[in-house]
C-alpha positions as CSV (number, residue, x, y, z in Angstrom):
1,M,-8.6,49.7,-7.8
2,H,-8.6,47.0,-5.5
3,T,-12.0,46.1,-7.8
4,R,-9.8,46.2,-11.3
5,W,-7.3,43.7,-9.4
6,M,-10.4,41.4,-8.1
7,S,-11.7,41.5,-11.8
8,L,-7.9,40.5,-12.9
9,R,-8.1,37.2,-10.8
10,D,-11.4,36.6,-11.3
11,L,-10.3,36.7,-15.1
12,K,-7.3,34.6,-14.4
13,Q,-9.6,32.0,-13.0
14,Q,-12.1,31.9,-15.4
15,A,-9.2,30.8,-18.0
16,K,-8.3,28.4,-16.2
17,D,-11.7,27.2,-15.7
18,L,-12.0,27.2,-19.4
19,L,-8.7,25.5,-19.9
20,R,-10.1,22.3,-17.8
21,T,-12.8,22.4,-19.3
22,K,-11.5,22.5,-22.8
23,S,-8.8,19.6,-21.9
24,R,-11.5,18.1,-20.3
25,K,-13.5,18.1,-24.2
26,L,-10.7,16.7,-25.7
27,E,-10.1,13.9,-23.5
28,A,-13.9,12.9,-24.1
29,R,-13.6,13.6,-27.7
30,E,-10.6,11.4,-27.8
31,E,-12.2,8.9,-26.3
32,E,-14.8,8.3,-28.3
33,N,-13.3,8.7,-31.1
34,E,-11.0,5.3,-29.8
35,A,-14.2,3.9,-29.4
36,Y,-15.4,4.0,-32.9
37,R,-11.9,3.4,-34.3
38,V,-12.3,0.0,-32.5
39,I,-15.8,-1.3,-33.2
40,G,-15.3,0.3,-36.7
41,E,-12.0,-2.2,-37.0
42,E,-14.4,-4.8,-35.4
43,L,-16.8,-4.5,-38.2
44,A,-14.1,-4.7,-40.5
45,A,-13.1,-7.8,-39.7
46,G,-16.3,-8.7,-39.9
47,K,-16.5,-9.4,-35.6
48,K,-20.0,-8.6,-34.9
49,D,-22.6,-8.5,-31.3
50,M,-24.9,-10.4,-32.9
51,G,-27.4,-9.8,-30.0
52,A,-26.9,-6.0,-30.3
53,W,-26.9,-6.2,-34.6
54,T,-30.2,-8.0,-34.5
55,K,-31.8,-5.6,-32.2
56,A,-30.6,-3.0,-34.3
57,L,-32.2,-4.5,-37.6
58,A,-35.1,-4.8,-35.3
59,D,-35.6,-1.4,-34.2
60,S,-34.4,-0.1,-38.0
61,A,-37.1,-2.3,-39.6
62,G,-34.9,-4.4,-41.7
63,D,-32.9,-1.9,-43.0
64,E,-29.1,-2.8,-42.8
65,K,-27.7,0.2,-43.5
66,A,-29.6,2.0,-40.9
67,A,-28.9,-1.0,-38.7
68,E,-25.7,-0.2,-39.0
69,V,-25.9,2.8,-37.8
70,L,-27.6,2.1,-34.6
71,Y,-25.6,-0.6,-34.4
72,I,-22.3,1.3,-34.6
73,E,-24.1,4.3,-31.8
74,R,-24.6,1.6,-29.7
75,M,-21.8,-0.5,-29.3
76,V,-19.8,2.9,-28.9
77,E,-22.2,3.8,-26.1
78,L,-21.9,0.1,-24.7
79,K,-17.7,0.9,-24.8
80,E,-17.9,3.7,-23.2
81,L,-19.8,2.4,-20.4
82,R,-17.8,-0.6,-20.4
83,D,-14.8,2.0,-20.3
84,L,-16.7,4.2,-17.4
85,R,-17.3,0.9,-15.1
86,D,-13.5,-0.5,-15.5
87,R,-12.5,3.0,-14.5
88,K,-14.4,2.8,-11.3
89,D,-13.3,-0.8,-10.8
90,L,-9.4,0.3,-11.3
91,S,-10.3,3.3,-8.7
92,R,-12.0,1.0,-6.2
93,A,-9.1,-1.3,-6.5
94,I,-6.5,1.5,-6.1
95,K,-8.9,2.5,-2.9
96,E,-8.5,-1.1,-1.4
97,E,-5.1,-1.3,-1.8
98,E,-4.2,1.6,-0.2
99,K,-6.5,0.5,2.5
100,R,-4.8,-2.9,2.8
101,K,-1.1,-1.0,3.1
102,E,-2.1,1.4,5.4
103,E,-3.7,-1.7,7.7
104,Q,-0.2,-3.4,7.5
105,R,1.5,-0.5,8.2
106,K,-0.3,0.1,11.3
107,E,0.3,-3.8,12.3
108,D,3.9,-3.6,11.6
109,E,3.7,-0.8,14.0
110,K,2.1,-2.2,16.0
111,I,4.6,-5.6,16.2
112,G,7.4,-2.7,16.5
113,C,5.9,-1.6,19.4
114,L,5.3,-5.2,21.1
115,S,8.7,-6.2,20.2
116,A,10.2,-2.8,21.7
117,L,8.1,-4.1,25.0
118,G,9.5,-7.4,24.6
119,L,12.9,-6.2,24.4
120,L,12.4,-4.1,27.4
121,F,10.8,-7.0,29.4
122,A,14.1,-9.1,28.5
123,L,16.4,-6.5,30.0
124,A,14.9,-6.4,33.2
125,F,14.2,-9.6,34.2
126,G,17.8,-9.7,32.8
127,F,18.4,-7.1,35.3
128,L,16.5,-8.5,37.7
129,I,18.8,-12.0,37.7
130,Y,22.1,-11.0,37.4
131,E,20.9,-8.6,40.8
132,I,19.7,-11.8,42.3
133,F,23.1,-13.4,40.7
134,L,25.1,-10.4,42.8
135,S,23.0,-10.9,45.5
136,S,23.4,-14.9,46.2
137,S,27.1,-13.9,45.6
138,S,27.9,-12.3,48.5
């Protein structure tokens, strides 16, 4: 009975892993389709990266249709790499901002502690002055 329970648990975990994998694949395909859409729109608007186009044309021995295929594939790959870099940059910026906020929180805590110590010092000093005043009045 225990082995059956374990296999059901394993099956449930495998199902979760499969769904996660399918979800990642779907996300990757959507990103890839978006990259092709953007490059397609740029081509339709007559916008080409002349360096990439010339390289594609050279690699296709002057065959414009083959060059267009190469160009699209390379530009999609380039866009995906740039998107990846941008996500990494964003992730790095978020981590840096979190670190800055944590440092600011620590600094604020120090200032709060120093303010409390200053208040205690002022109270103690005031009490000392009060005692001196009382003793000199008598």
